[in-house]
C-alpha positions in Angstrom: 56.2 107.4 158.5 58.6 106.4 155.6 61.4 104.2 156.9 64.4 103.4 154.8 65.9 100.0 155.5 69.4 99.5 154.0 70.8 96.0 153.9 74.6 96.4 153.7 76.9 93.9 152.2 80.7 94.0 151.8 80.3 95.5 148.3 76.5 95.8 147.9 73.7 97.9 149.2 70.1 96.7 149.0 67.3 98.9 150.3 63.6 99.3 150.8 61.7 102.4 151.6 58.6 101.3 153.5 55.6 103.4 154.4 54.5 102.6 158.0 52.2 101.5 159.4 50.6 100.5 156.1 53.7 98.6 155.0 53.6 99.7 151.4 57.0 99.5 149.7 57.6 102.9 148.1 61.1 102.3 146.7 63.4 99.3 146.5 66.7 98.8 144.8 70.2 97.2 144.8 73.6 98.8 144.2 76.5 96.5 143.3 80.3 96.9 143.5 80.0 99.7 146.1 83.5 101.0 146.8 82.5 104.2 148.6 79.5 103.9 150.9 79.4 107.6 151.7 79.1 108.4 148.0 76.6 105.6 147.3 74.3 106.6 150.2 74.5 110.2 149.2 73.4 109.2 145.7 70.7 106.7 146.6 68.0 106.9 143.8 65.0 107.6 145.9 63.5 110.0 143.3 62.7 112.7 145.9 60.8 110.4 148.2 60.7 111.6 151.9 62.7 109.6 154.4 61.5 110.0 158.0 63.9 107.5 159.5 66.6 105.0 158.6 66.6 101.6 160.3 69.5 99.1 160.2 69.5 95.4 160.6 72.4 95.7 163.1 74.2 92.5 164.1 76.1 92.4 167.4 75.9 94.9 170.3 76.5 92.4 173.1 74.2 92.0 176.2 73.3 95.7 176.5 71.9 96.0 173.0 69.5 93.1 172.4 66.6 95.2 171.1 65.8 98.2 168.9 67.5 101.5 169.7 67.8 105.0 168.3 71.5 105.2 167.4 73.6 107.4 169.6 77.2 107.3 170.8 76.5 104.4 173.2 75.1 102.2 170.4 78.1 102.9 168.2 80.4 102.1 171.1 78.5 98.8 171.6 79.0 97.9 167.9 82.7 98.8 168.2 83.2 96.8 171.3 81.8 93.6 169.7 83.5 94.2 166.4 85.9 91.3 167.1 83.0 88.9 167.4 81.4 90.0 164.1 84.2 91.7 162.2 82.7 91.6 158.7 79.2 92.6 159.8 79.8 95.2 162.5 82.5 96.9 160.4 80.2 97.5 157.4 77.3 98.7 159.6 79.6 101.1 161.4 80.7 102.5 158.0 77.1 102.7 156.8 75.7 104.4 159.9 78.4 107.0 159.7 77.7 107.6 156.0 74.0 108.1 156.7 74.8 110.4 159.6 76.7 112.6 157.1 74.1 112.3 154.3 71.0 112.7 156.4 72.2 114.5 159.6 68.6 115.4 160.8 67.1 112.0 160.2 66.6 109.6 163.1 68.8 106.4 162.7 67.6 103.2 164.4 69.5 99.9 165.1 67.3 96.8 165.2 69.7 94.2 166.5 69.7 90.7 165.1 70.1 89.3 168.6 66.7 90.7 169.7 64.5 87.8 168.7 66.8 85.3 170.5 66.7 87.1 173.8 63.8 84.9 174.9 66.0 81.8 175.0 66.2 80.1 178.4 69.6 80.3 180.2 70.1 76.6 179.7 70.3 77.2 176.0 72.2 80.5 176.0 74.9 79.9 178.7 78.4 78.5 177.8 80.5 76.4 180.2 83.2 79.1 180.4 84.7 80.7 183.5 82.1 82.8 185.4 84.1 86.0 184.8 83.8 85.4 181.0 80.0 85.3 181.3 80.2 88.5 183.2 81.8 90.1 180.2 79.1 89.0 177.8 80.3 85.6 176.5 77.0 83.8 175.8 75.0 82.4 172.9 73.3 85.4 171.3 72.0 84.0 167.9 71.7 85.9 164.7 69.4 86.1 161.6 66.9 87.3 164.2 64.8 89.4 161.8 64.5 86.5 159.4 63.5 83.9 162.1 61.0 86.4 163.5 59.4 86.9 160.1 59.2 83.1 159.7 57.6 82.7 163.1 54.9 85.2 162.1 54.4 84.1 158.5 54.3 80.3 158.9 51.1 80.3 161.1 49.4 82.4 158.4 50.4 79.9 155.7 49.1 77.0 157.9 45.9 78.9 158.8 46.4 78.5 162.5 47.5 80.5 165.6 51.2 80.9 166.5 50.2 79.9 170.1 51.5 76.4 170.8 53.1 76.1 167.4 56.4 74.1 167.6 58.4 75.4 164.6 62.0 74.9 163.4 63.1 77.8 161.2 65.9 77.0 158.7 67.5 80.2 157.3 69.8 78.6 154.7 72.0 80.6 152.4 75.5 81.9 152.2 75.0 82.6 155.9 72.9 79.9 157.5 71.3 79.3 160.9 68.4 77.3 162.5 66.1 78.4 165.3 63.7 76.4 167.5 60.6 78.5 168.1 57.6 77.8 170.4 54.5 80.0 170.3 56.5 82.6 168.3 59.4 82.8 170.8 63.0 81.6 170.3 63.9 78.5 172.4 67.3 77.7 170.9 69.5 78.6 167.9 72.6 77.4 166.2 74.6 80.6 166.0 76.2 81.5 169.3 78.5 84.3 170.5 79.4 85.1 166.9 77.9 84.5 163.4 80.9 82.2 162.9 79.3 79.3 164.9 76.6 76.8 164.2 76.2 75.5 160.7 78.9 75.7 158.1 78.4 78.9 156.1 79.7 79.7 152.7 83.1 80.8 153.9 82.7 80.7 157.7 83.7 77.5 159.6 80.6 76.8 161.8 81.1 74.9 165.1 84.7 74.2 165.7 86.7 72.9 168.7 88.7 76.0 169.8 91.7 73.8 170.6 92.0 73.0 166.9 92.7 76.7 166.5 95.3 76.8 169.3 97.0 73.7 167.7 97.3 75.2 164.3 98.5 78.6 165.6 101.2 77.0 167.7 102.3 74.6 165.0 102.6 77.2 162.3 103.3 80.4 164.3 100.2 82.0 162.8 99.0 85.4 164.1 95.4 85.9 165.4 94.7 88.0 162.3 95.9 85.3 160.0 93.7 82.7 161.6 90.7 85.1 161.6 91.2 85.7 157.9 91.3 82.0 157.1 88.3 81.0 159.1 86.1 83.9 157.8 87.2 83.9 154.2 88.2 80.4 153.3 86.5 78.1 155.8 83.0 76.7 155.8 81.7 75.2 152.6 84.5 76.8 150.7 87.0 75.0 152.9 85.3 71.7 152.6 84.7 71.8 148.9 87.7 73.7 147.6 85.4 75.9 145.7 86.3 79.6 146.2 83.4 81.6 147.7 81.5 78.5 148.9 78.4 79.3 146.8 76.2 76.1 146.8 75.4 76.6 143.1 79.1 76.5 142.2 79.7 73.5 144.6 76.9 71.5 142.9 78.3 72.4 139.5 81.9 71.3 140.6 80.7 67.7 141.2 84.0 66.7 142.8 84.4 64.3 145.8 85.2 67.3 148.1 82.1 69.2 146.7 79.9 66.2 147.5 81.4 66.1 151.0 80.6 69.8 151.6 76.9 69.2 150.6 76.7 66.1 152.7 78.1 67.8 155.7 75.7 70.7 155.3 72.6 68.5 154.9 73.7 66.3 157.8 74.1 69.3 160.2 70.7 70.7 159.2 69.0 67.2 159.5 70.7 66.6 162.9 69.7 70.0 164.2 66.0 69.6 163.2 66.0 66.3 165.1 67.6 67.9 168.2 65.3 70.9 168.1 62.2 68.6 167.9 63.5 67.2 171.2 64.0 70.7 172.6 60.5 71.7 171.6 58.9 68.5 172.9 57.5 67.7 169.5 57.3 69.3 166.1 54.5 70.9 164.1 56.4 72.6 161.2 59.7 73.0 159.6 60.3 76.1 157.5 63.0 76.7 154.8 64.0 80.2 153.7 67.1 82.0 152.5 68.8 81.5 149.1 69.3 77.8 149.6 66.2 77.1 151.6 63.9 78.7 149.0 65.6 77.7 145.8 67.3 74.3 146.2 64.7 71.5 146.3 67.5 68.9 146.1 69.2 70.2 149.3 65.9 70.5 151.1 65.2 66.9 150.3 68.7 65.9 151.5 68.2 67.9 154.7 64.9 66.1 155.4 66.1 62.6 154.3 66.1 60.4 157.4 63.6 62.4 159.3 60.7 60.1 158.5 60.7 59.0 162.1 59.4 62.5 162.9 56.7 62.1 160.3 58.5 64.4 157.8 58.1 63.2 154.2 58.5 65.7 151.3 56.0 65.5 148.5 58.1 65.5 145.2 55.2 66.9 143.3 55.3 70.1 145.4 59.1 70.4 145.4 59.3 73.2 142.8 57.3 76.4 142.4 56.6 79.7 144.1 57.6 80.3 147.7 55.2 80.7 150.6 53.8 77.3 150.1 53.4 74.0 152.0 55.5 71.2 150.4 54.5 68.5 152.8 51.6 68.2 155.2 49.2 65.4 156.0 47.3 67.0 158.9 48.9 64.8 161.5 52.6 65.0 160.6 54.8 68.1 160.7 54.3 70.5 157.8 57.2 71.5 155.7 56.9 75.1 154.4 59.0 77.0 151.9 58.8 80.8 152.2 60.6 84.0 151.2 61.8 85.9 154.2 61.4 89.7 154.6 64.0 91.0 157.1 63.5 94.6 156.0 59.8 94.5 156.9 60.6 93.2 160.4 63.2 96.0 160.9 60.8 98.6 159.7 58.1 97.4 162.1 60.5 97.4 165.0 61.7 100.9 164.1 58.2 102.2 163.7 57.1 100.8 167.1 60.1 102.4 168.8 59.7 105.9 167.1 56.0 105.9 167.6 56.3 105.2 171.3 58.9 107.9 171.7 56.5 110.4 169.9 53.6 109.4 172.2 55.7 109.8 175.4 
């Protein structure tokens, strides 16, 4: 079964065509500056390869859709309902799904939701202290980057040469969008992102954790509309807001070298470091910390800053192993927690979920 996995950005389209169950990558590519998704999807350069299904790394479908589903009107309604919680993500996937429905009308489309991996979190980690009626309408901590954290949970035991059973792991997906997940025996225990991808760590342009009353204060003081606030907090918040560097790209922030830029990097490293320590407590100990994502894989300096001060947990980075290929151990003594750097593969996780779903439907 050949499964096409498109990864949709605001102006980009990455894709892999994966042959399942063998997991061979038949085609991969990236299209930039996409202005018309319908045209781009119609003209995908697949060189005549057969596509048996299309599987999307869907983001937010609320409590009803925390798994992998064949896309139908109900799934689309779920994405639409939770569009206000993930406006940038759900909007682009709704656009992409409809474009594929037009381009490949007879091909099954599958949504593998980012929240699926985090569904194993206990209620004490996922519940908010909001009015009970709010919880009844789906206000809870869902978590995102689920495909990436799932891949890390499966790959790190292989790198360490041990079983996932009993492994206490903190997975740090650090990039333009960043989150951390506490994982025990391959299952999520806690995660930094909550009801929306806005929460948790500071992202490139998204604010991270924020006292909601600060929003009320600024709205009342300036007479701002909800849409104006949403635009600010999603487009100019986060590392961009801290550093004053448009776009919030860590490479640009490092290059800027200003006091505000240094503050942004310090805040980011502090939040990562604090969360690793907190999750060691949540897990009852720590066997490994994994870094992935654009920052996690490529910035040895930021990894070092994130781990600086965690010596009390036994974490000490080996400078001699700081640079080099991913999927490697950068610190491990046999008794202290391992620090692993690896490349994530969200598309492969999505293809596996879709194949499992479609194969089971065929068998039944």
